[in-house]
C-alpha positions as CSV (number, residue, x, y, z in Angstrom):
1,M,42.8,87.1,74.8
2,N,39.8,84.9,73.8
3,I,40.0,81.4,75.1
4,A,38.7,80.0,71.8
5,F,42.3,80.5,70.6
6,F,43.2,77.4,72.6
7,L,40.1,75.3,71.8
8,T,40.4,71.8,70.4
9,P,36.9,71.3,68.9
10,K,34.8,68.2,69.9
11,R,35.1,66.7,66.4
12,E,38.9,66.5,66.9
13,I,39.0,64.8,70.3
14,I,38.2,61.4,71.7
15,Y,35.2,61.3,74.2
16,A,32.6,58.8,75.2
17,T,28.9,59.0,75.9
18,I,27.5,58.2,79.3
19,D,25.8,55.1,77.6
20,S,29.2,53.6,76.6
21,T,30.4,50.5,78.3
22,M,33.5,50.1,80.4
23,R,35.0,48.0,77.6
24,Q,34.4,50.7,75.0
25,V,36.0,53.3,77.1
26,L,39.0,51.1,77.9
27,E,39.6,50.4,74.3
28,K,39.4,54.1,73.3
29,M,41.8,55.0,76.1
30,E,44.2,52.2,75.2
31,Y,44.2,52.9,71.4
32,H,44.8,56.7,71.9
33,T,47.0,56.3,75.0
34,Y,44.9,58.7,77.0
35,T,44.6,58.6,80.8
36,S,41.3,60.5,80.9
37,I,38.5,61.3,78.4
38,P,35.4,63.5,78.6
39,L,32.0,62.0,79.0
40,I,28.9,63.6,77.5
41,D,25.2,62.8,77.8
42,N,22.7,62.1,75.0
43,D,21.9,65.8,74.8
44,G,25.6,66.7,74.2
45,K,26.2,68.1,77.7
46,Y,29.4,67.5,79.5
47,V,28.9,65.2,82.5
48,G,32.5,64.6,83.6
49,A,35.7,62.8,82.8
50,I,36.5,59.2,83.2
51,T,40.1,58.3,84.2
52,E,42.2,55.2,84.2
53,G,42.1,55.4,87.9
54,D,38.3,55.3,88.0
55,L,38.4,52.1,85.8
56,L,41.1,50.5,88.0
57,W,39.1,51.2,91.1
58,K,36.1,49.6,89.6
59,I,38.1,46.5,88.8
60,K,39.7,46.4,92.2
61,N,36.3,46.9,94.0
62,T,34.5,44.3,91.9
63,P,36.3,41.0,92.6
64,D,34.4,38.9,90.1
65,L,34.8,41.4,87.3
66,T,37.0,40.2,84.4
67,I,38.2,42.2,81.4
68,K,35.8,40.1,79.3
69,D,32.9,41.2,81.5
70,T,33.6,45.0,81.1
71,D,31.4,45.0,78.1
72,K,28.4,44.6,80.5
73,V,29.4,47.5,82.8
74,P,27.8,50.8,81.8
75,I,30.2,53.7,82.3
76,K,27.5,55.7,84.1
77,E,27.7,53.1,86.9
78,I,31.4,53.8,87.5
79,H,32.2,56.2,90.3
80,R,34.3,59.1,89.1
81,H,36.8,60.2,91.7
82,T,37.6,63.6,90.3
83,Q,35.4,66.4,89.0
84,S,36.5,68.4,86.0
85,E,35.2,71.9,86.1
86,T,34.1,73.4,82.8
87,V,34.4,76.9,81.4
88,S,32.1,78.8,79.1
89,I,33.5,79.7,75.7
90,N,33.0,83.3,76.9
91,A,35.2,82.8,80.0
92,N,38.2,84.9,80.6
93,I,41.8,83.7,80.4
94,V,42.3,83.9,84.2
95,D,39.4,81.5,84.8
96,L,40.8,79.1,82.2
97,I,44.3,79.2,83.7
98,T,42.9,78.7,87.2
99,L,41.3,75.5,86.2
100,A,44.2,74.3,84.0
101,K,46.5,74.4,87.1
102,S,44.7,71.3,88.4
103,Q,43.2,69.6,85.3
104,N,45.0,68.1,82.3
105,F,42.2,69.5,80.1
106,V,39.5,72.0,80.6
107,P,36.1,71.1,79.0
108,V,34.5,74.0,77.2
109,V,30.7,74.5,76.9
110,D,28.6,76.9,74.9
111,D,25.9,79.2,76.4
112,D,23.4,76.3,76.5
113,G,25.9,74.0,78.4
114,I,26.6,71.9,75.3
115,F,30.1,70.4,75.2
116,I,32.1,72.0,72.3
117,G,35.6,70.9,73.0
118,I,38.6,71.0,75.4
119,I,41.5,73.2,76.1
120,K,44.6,71.2,76.9
121,R,46.9,72.4,79.7
122,S,49.9,71.5,77.4
123,D,48.6,73.9,74.7
124,I,48.5,76.7,77.3
125,I,52.0,75.9,78.5
126,N,53.3,75.7,75.0
127,Y,51.8,79.1,74.1
128,C,53.3,80.7,77.3
129,T,56.7,79.2,76.5
130,K,56.7,80.7,73.0
131,V,55.7,84.1,74.4
132,L,58.4,84.0,77.1
133,L,61.1,82.9,74.6
134,N,60.1,85.6,72.2
135,E,60.3,88.2,75.0
136,K,63.7,86.9,76.0
137,K,65.0,87.4,72.4
138,L,64.0,91.1,72.5
C-alpha cells in the first residue's frame, strides 16, 4: 500500500512558519483545538513541530513573559522538547506505522525535503479498524 493513501495535504492542515510569533501559534492552536502543529521554514521544509507543552515551558521558564508579550517572541526561539521524524512520500507502510506509534502525526516530505502534508495516526487506526471489522464479517 502506498502511504499517499493516508496523506492530508499541506493545503488542508494548519501549520506555522518558523518566523511566526508565539502569539500567532497560540492563537492557531487555540482556534483549531490542536495540541501540536508542524513548523516549516521559508523554503517549505519541515523543521519540527511545536506543542502546547513547548509553549507552556517557555512561559514557565520566562517569569516576566505575559500573554500580551507573546507577540514579541519568535517561535524559532522556543525550545522544542520532542522531535517528530518525517517520512518520504515514497516510504513504505512499515516505516510509517513505526513512526505513528509514537507521534500523533507523521510529517511527509517529497524527494527534495519539501513538506507536503501529514499522516494522522487516527487515520491509520481508523483504516485498520475498518479492515479488521470487514474481515470479522467474512
